[in-house]
C-alpha positions in Angstrom: 0.0 0.1 0.1 2.5 2.5 1.1 4.8 1.6 -1.9 1.4 2.4 -4.5 1.2 5.8 -2.4 4.7 6.7 -2.8 5.0 5.6 -6.5 1.6 7.1 -7.8 1.6 10.6 -7.2 -2.2 11.3 -8.5 -3.6 8.2 -5.9 -1.9 9.5 -3.5 -3.2 13.0 -3.6 -7.0 11.0 -4.0 -6.6 9.1 -0.9 -5.8 12.2 0.6 -9.0 13.9 -0.7 -10.8 11.2 0.4 -9.3 10.6 4.4 -9.8 14.7 4.7 -13.5 14.3 3.1 -14.7 11.9 5.5 -12.6 13.5 8.7 -13.8 16.6 7.9 -16.9 16.6 6.0 -19.0 13.8 7.5 -19.1 15.4 11.2 -20.6 18.9 9.5 -22.8 16.1 7.4 -24.1 14.6 10.4 -24.4 17.8 12.5 -26.5 19.5 9.5 -29.1 16.5 9.8 -29.4 16.8 13.3 -30.3 20.6 12.8 -32.7 19.7 10.2 -30.7 21.3 7.4 -31.6 18.3 5.0 -30.7 19.9 2.1 -26.8 20.7 2.8 -26.7 17.5 4.8 -27.7 15.6 1.2 -25.1 17.7 -0.4 -22.1 17.0 1.9 -23.1 13.3 2.2 -22.8 13.0 -2.0 -19.6 14.9 -2.1 -18.1 12.2 0.5 -19.8 9.3 -1.1 -18.8 10.2 -4.5 -15.1 11.2 -3.6 -14.4 7.9 -1.6 -16.1 5.7 -4.3 -13.9 7.4 -6.9 -10.6 6.5 -4.5 -11.9 3.1 -3.9 -12.5 2.5 -8.0 -9.1 3.9 -8.4 -7.4 1.7 -6.1 -8.9 -1.5 -7.3 -8.0 -0.8 -10.9 -5.1 1.1 -10.8 -7.2 3.7 -13.2 -6.5 7.4 -11.3 -7.5 9.6 -14.4 -11.6 9.0 -14.5 -11.7 8.6 -10.8 -9.5 12.4 -10.6 -11.8 13.6 -13.2 -14.7 12.8 -10.9 -13.0 13.9 -7.5 -12.2 17.4 -9.3 -16.1 17.5 -10.8 -17.4 16.8 -7.5 -14.9 19.5 -5.5 -15.6 22.4 -7.5 -19.4 21.8 -7.9 -20.3 20.2 -4.9 -18.5 22.9 -3.1 -19.8 25.7 -4.8 -23.4 24.7 -4.6 -22.4 24.5 -0.7 -21.3 27.8 -0.7 -24.6 29.3 -2.5 -26.9 27.5 0.1 -24.9 28.2 3.1 -23.3 31.3 2.2 -19.5 32.8 3.0 -19.2 30.4 5.9 -17.9 27.7 3.4 -16.3 29.8 1.1 -12.6 28.5 2.6 -13.4 24.7 1.3 -13.4 25.9 -1.9 -9.6 26.2 -1.9 -8.4 22.5 -1.3 -10.8 21.7 -3.9 -9.2 24.6 -6.4 -5.5 23.3 -5.6 -6.2 19.6 -6.0 -8.0 19.9 -9.0 -4.8 20.7 -10.7 -3.6 17.6 -9.8 -6.4 15.2 -10.4 -7.1 16.9 -13.6 -6.0 18.0 -16.8 -5.1 21.7 -17.2 -7.6 23.0 -19.0 -10.5 21.2 -17.1 -9.2 22.7 -14.0 -9.1 26.2 -15.6 -13.0 25.9 -16.6 -13.7 24.3 -12.8 -12.3 27.1 -11.1 -13.3 30.0 -13.4 -16.4 28.5 -13.6 -16.9 28.1 -9.5 -15.9 32.1 -9.2 -17.9 33.2 -12.1 -21.0 31.4 -10.7 -20.4 32.6 -6.7 -19.9 36.1 -8.2 -23.4 36.1 -10.4 -25.7 33.7 -8.5 -26.8 33.4 -4.9 -25.6 35.3 -1.3 -22.2 33.3 -0.9 -20.4 36.8 0.1 -21.4 39.1 2.2 -20.6 42.4 0.3 -18.2 43.2 -2.8 -15.3 44.0 -1.0 -15.5 40.1 0.3 -16.0 38.6 -3.3 -13.2 40.4 -4.9 -11.1 39.5 -1.9 -11.9 35.8 -2.3 -11.8 35.7 -6.1 -8.4 37.6 -6.3 -6.9 34.9 -3.1 -8.4 31.7 -5.0 -7.2 33.1 -8.7 -3.6 33.6 -6.9 -3.5 30.3 -5.1 -5.1 28.1 -8.4 -2.0 30.1 -10.2 0.5 28.7 -8.5 -1.0 25.0 -8.5 -1.0 25.2 -11.8 2.6 26.1 -12.2 3.3 23.5 -9.3 1.5 20.9 -11.1 2.7 21.3 -14.4 6.0 21.5 -13.1 5.5 18.3 -11.3 4.1 16.3 -14.3 7.1 17.0 -16.4 9.5 16.2 -13.7 7.6 12.8 -13.3 7.5 12.3 -17.5 11.3 12.8 -17.3 11.9 10.8 -14.7 10.0 7.8 -16.1 11.9 8.5 -19.4 15.2 7.8 -17.6 13.9 4.9 -16.0 12.6 3.1 -19.1 15.5 4.0 -21.7 19.0 2.9 -21.9 21.2 5.9 -21.4 24.2 4.7 -23.9 22.2 3.3 -26.8 18.6 5.3 -26.5 16.9 2.2 -26.9 14.1 0.9 -23.9 16.0 -1.0 -21.1 15.0 -4.3 -19.5 12.5 -2.9 -17.2 10.6 -1.5 -20.3 10.8 -5.0 -21.7 9.0 -6.5 -18.7 6.5 -4.7 -19.1 6.4 -5.1 -22.9 6.1 -8.6 -22.4 3.7 -8.6 -19.4 1.2 -6.4 -21.8 1.8 -9.4 -24.9 1.4 -12.2 -22.1 -2.2 -10.6 -21.8 -3.4 -10.8 -25.2 -5.3 -13.3 -27.6 -2.6 -15.3 -29.9 -3.2 -16.9 -33.0 -1.2 -18.2 -35.8 0.6 -15.4 -36.5 2.2 -14.3 -32.9 5.1 -12.4 -31.8 8.7 -13.4 -32.1 11.2 -12.9 -29.5 14.8 -12.5 -30.6 18.0 -12.6 -28.1 21.0 -10.8 -30.3 24.4 -11.3 -28.8 27.7 -9.5 -30.6 30.3 -11.8 -31.2 33.1 -11.7 -29.4 32.4 -8.4 -28.3 34.7 -8.8 -25.0 37.3 -8.3 -27.4 36.8 -4.8 -28.5 36.6 -3.6 -24.8 39.7 -5.4 -23.9 41.7 -3.7 -27.0 40.4 -1.3 -27.7 38.7 0.4 -24.9 34.9 1.0 -23.4 34.6 4.3 -25.3 35.1 2.0 -28.9 33.3 -0.6 -27.4 30.3 2.1 -26.6 30.4 3.5 -30.4 30.3 0.0 -31.6 27.2 -0.8 -29.6 25.6 2.8 -30.9 26.5 1.9 -34.3 24.8 -1.7 -34.0 21.6 0.0 -32.6 21.5 2.2 -35.0 21.7 -0.4 -37.7 19.0 -2.8 -36.3 16.5 0.3 -35.6 16.7 1.7 -39.2 16.0 -2.1 -40.7 13.0 -3.1 -38.4 9.7 -2.1 -38.8 7.6 0.4 -36.7 5.8 -2.1 -34.8 9.0 -3.9 -33.9 10.3 -3.5 -30.2 14.3 -3.2 -29.6 15.7 -3.3 -25.9 18.8 -3.5 -24.1 18.9 -6.5 -22.3 22.5 -5.9 -20.7 26.0 -5.3 -21.9 26.1 -6.5 -25.6 22.8 -8.3 -25.5 19.7 -7.2 -26.6 16.0 -8.5 -27.1 14.1 -7.7 -30.1 10.1 -8.3 -30.2 8.6 -8.8 -33.7 4.5 -9.0 -33.5 2.3 -10.4 -35.8 5.1 -12.9 -37.4 5.5 -16.8 -38.5 8.5 -18.4 -38.4 8.7 -18.1 -42.3 8.5 -14.3 -41.8 10.7 -14.0 -38.6 13.4 -16.3 -40.6 13.2 -13.6 -43.5 13.7 -10.5 -40.9 16.1 -12.2 -39.0 18.2 -13.3 -42.2 18.0 -9.4 -43.6 19.2 -8.2 -40.0 22.3 -10.5 -40.1 23.1 -9.8 -43.5 23.0 -5.9 -42.7 25.0 -6.5 -39.5 27.5 -8.7 -41.0 28.5 -6.4 -44.0 27.9 -3.0 -42.2 29.0 -3.4 -38.6 32.8 -2.6 -37.9 35.0 -2.2 -35.3 39.1 -1.1 -34.8 39.8 -4.6 -35.7 37.1 -5.4 -38.8 33.8 -6.5 -39.1 31.7 -7.3 -36.1 29.0 -10.2 -36.5 26.2 -11.2 -34.4 24.3 -14.4 -33.3 20.3 -14.8 -33.2 18.3 -16.9 -30.9 14.5 -16.7 -31.7 10.9 -18.1 -30.4 7.8 -17.4 -31.3 5.3 -17.4 -28.6 3.2 -20.8 -28.6 -0.5 -19.9 -27.0 -0.5 -20.7 -23.3 3.1 -20.6 -22.9 4.6 -18.9 -20.0 7.1 -15.9 -20.2 9.6 -17.8 -18.4 9.3 -20.9 -20.7 9.4 -18.4 -23.8 12.3 -16.8 -22.8 14.1 -20.1 -22.1 13.5 -21.2 -25.6 15.0 -18.0 -27.1 18.0 -18.4 -24.5 18.6 -21.6 -25.7 18.5 -20.9 -29.2 20.9 -17.9 -28.8 23.0 -20.5 -26.9 22.9 -23.2 -30.1 23.8 -20.4 -32.6 27.0 -19.6 -30.6 28.0 -22.9 -30.0 27.3 -23.3 -34.0 30.1 -21.1 -34.8 28.1 -17.9 -34.4 26.9 -15.2 -37.0 23.9 -17.2 -37.5 20.3 -17.6 -36.6 18.7 -20.3 -34.8 14.7 -20.4 -34.2 13.8 -22.8 -31.4 11.1 -25.2 -32.8 
């Protein structure tokens, strides 16, 4: 639970809102029911129910965007409605509603909800005691919302950058092993037919010699050249990952054995004819396996790994596809 809250910023904000709504609004709703103020009591109850229900849904499904939008709308619309009915005593509840709205919805939606709430309060009802209070509250709310907007957008940008750094290999620019795990998980959940997904393990032959004899900077250059060759000779739908060291993983969707072999023979020839190091040509070995219906991830990888081992044992610079 703690790990999910730590890693999912939107879910943590939603959970905080649900906690505050339950502890902060529920007592007021009960108090209003006791006093016979049924309309506002029901309004408070609906607000709490929608917020808590949205958070429960987010926890169960992992989807935070839809529930976040529901909470943002509920906070602004519900808070504005209560302020119109009760008056200025409830205005301050709108500040957390405006702030969290920028973290739970898109910037455009948050701006529309904030401006819509302030406009509605100014034009309808008796939410303010006088014009001075209206101008003071509106100005303060706009300043707070502007700060929330800047912080939310900066937070979103930094989070996107961190996700990119966490999923990309900094040397070659292709996705890393973490991204591979996510891609495999997605594929294992799909339906497979005769045309399925090919998993290819690729290893540069005798690459250790390049590092030992010419240095790691030269080895890094060879790896970047190798990735450039692969990326320029695969389909847009194919996915390339760096598995570690000089080993890469290529995933080719919608292939049978014939198409897979043709694609790999093309790549084998491109590498053989175009990839060079200080000591001359550099080749690669390919081990592949097509995902079988009902096959586990571990078995799939083991078959591809055994095929790569066989390619190396047979002299390298060749392709072996597992049966």
